[in-house]
N, C-alpha and C positions, 0 to 999 in steps of 0.2 A: 504494500500500500504506500502511496506517495505521501511523504511528510508535508504537512502544512504548518505555517507559523503565524502567530498572532501578535507578536511584539517585535519591534526592531530597535536596537540600541546602537547609536552611532557616535564614535569619537569624532571630534571636529577637525583639529589641526593635524594634517598629514593623512587624514582619512576622508572626511566629507569635502574639505576644501582642497583646491589644487594649489600649485606652488605660488600662484598669484593671490591666494587667500579668497578665491571665488568658488561658487558652486556652478558646475556646468549645467546648461539647460536640460540635457538628457537626465542628469541625476535629479534635478529639481522636479521634472515631470514624473519620474518614477516614484519619488517620495510622496508627491501629491496624489498620485493614483492609489498608493497604499493607504493613505489616510482616508480617501473617499470610500475605500473598501472596508473601513473600520479598523485598520491596523495602526495603532499608535506608533509614531516614529519619534523616538526619544533621544534627544541630543545629550550626550554623556561626556562631560568635559571637565578639565581642570580650570577652566575659565571662571571668572566672576559672573553673576547673573546677567548684568548688562551686556557682557561680551557674548554670552550664549544667546541672549535675546536678539542681538544684532544679526546673528546667523539665522535664527528662527525666522526673522522678518524676511531675510533674503530667500529662504526656502519656502516661505509661506506655510509654515507648519502650525499645528494647534494642540500639541501634545505636552505632557509634563517635561521638565528639564532637570538634569542632574548637573550641579555646579560644584566646583572645588573638589573634583574627584569623588564626589559622594557625600561630602560634609553638609551640603545643603541641597534638598530636593524640593522642587516646587511643582504643584499640580498644573493642569491645563489652564486654570484661572489664576495661577501664580500665588495661590495660598501655600503656606509652608506645610509640606508633608513630613519632613524630617530636617532637624537642625542640630548638628553635632559639632561642638566647638572644642578648640584646643585651649586649655586653661591659660589665662593670661600670664600667670607666673611662669609657666613652662615656656611660653612663647618668648617672654623677655629673657629668660635664662638661655634659651637656645640662640637667640640673636646675639646676645653678649658673647657666647662661646664662639660663634662664627666670626664676629668682628675681631675678636682677640686672636684666634688661631688661624683664620683664613681671610685676612684683610683684603685679598684680591677679589673675593666673591662679593656680590651685591645681594643683600637680603632685603626683601620687602614683605609687607603684611597685608592680608586681605580680611575684611569683615563685611558681609553683605555686598553693597556696591561701593565700598570705600577701599582704596588702594593707597596704603601709607608707605612712603619711601624716605630715605635719608636725604636724597637730592633729586628732585623732579627734573632737573636739567641734565642729568647724566645721559650721555648718548645711548647707553644700553637700555636705560629706562624709556627713553623716547622711542627707540625702535620697538620695544615691547608694547608701548602704548599704541603705536600705529597698527600693530597686529591685532591686539585684543580690543581696540576701540574703548579705552578707558583713560581718563585723565588722572594722573597720580597726584597725591597730596604730599608735600614735604613736611616732615615732622619726626619727632622722636617717639619710638614705641614706648619707651619707659615713661614719658610724659603722658602719652595717650592712654596708657594702661590704667591710669587713675579713673578713667571714665568707661572702662570696658571690663567685662568679666570673662570674655573669651574672644578668640579670633577663629576664622575658618581655616586659614592655612598661612604658612610662611613659604616663600619661594626664594631659592638661592640660584643665582645665575653666575656662570663663570666658565673658565677653561675646563674641558672635560676631565683632565687629570685631577684638578683640584676638587671638582664636584664629586668624583668617585672617591677621593681620599676623605672628603667630608662625610660621605655616606657610610664609609667603613668605620671611621672613628666615632661618629655620633651614635651608631647603632648600639654600642655598649654603654654609652653614657646617658642615653635618653630612651629607655625601654618603653616609655609611655607614649611615644609617637610612631607614626609610620613614615618611613623615608622612601619615597617613590620617585624613580627616574621617569620623567616624561619627555626626555630628549637628552642628548649627550651633554648639553650645557645647562640643563635644568634639574633641580632637585626640589620636589614638593615635600613639605613637612606638614603632616595631617594628624588628627587625633587617632589614637590606636583603635583599630577596628574599622576605620573608614576606608572604603574602596569602591571602585565602580561595580565590582561584583556584589558587594553588600547592597548598593543602591539598586542593582538589578533585582535582587531578591525582594527588596521592599516594594518595588513597583510591580513585580509579579504578584505579590500578595495583594496589592492595591487593585489589580485587575482580576484577581482570583484565577491566575493561570500558573501552570507549572513551568519548570525550567526548559522542558523539551519544546515549549511553544515559542521560544525566543531565538532571534538572530542577533549576533553582536559583531561589530566591525571595529578594528582598532589597528594601531601601527607601532606601539612601543611597549616597553616593559610594564608601564602603568596599566595597560589594557590586558595583559596576559591572563590574569585570573578571570576576568570577565569573558574572554574568548573561550577559555577552557570550560567555564560553567555553562555557557549558552547551549541550547539545543543545536545550533549551528554557529560556530565561531569562524570568522573570516579575518585572517591577518593580511593587512595591506602590503603589497610588494613594492614598498618605496625604497 
């Protein structure tokens, strides 16, 4: 018997978007046909909500979205389904560790639609802003922490060797976080237990569907667990 699927989970960068950060007309048409047939097409990304929504508008989709690698899940009406934060004390301690041990890396902080950076004028930050369609705010995490009780993620950007060394060293020192590679120059720091796979499971429960009913597409290590869990996992050949 031919297998049919009822849910589609798509990574954005390197998967749904091409090298110019656009969606091809053919892909957009296919996704729209799926939604018209009642198959939710769920964008599942490390991006902040506004950055995911920017792509949603391009694709003309109407399904839930997964932000920050699963730390924040919003339904089709953009009400919160799940909100999992990294304790602010842990975030401050981790950033201090990176600043001291890996000064060449750039660490920034995300909470809902706020992107906090040390220097919004840094060329690396400006390039990232162009890709994810978010305006960074310059400020100190330690100062901002007085008005926060959690953040959704930290992001470290830098040379691949330094990013890999940080991932290895921090694993033993910060067991309360997930250290996920979303690209050779990116390391995502998320609350323990947060993943795209866990977000898939939450949304399968939301729709009362089993794992065998889902298709997932992704292109990097951060997507691997999701691809293995799905009824059909598709690794992009990028």
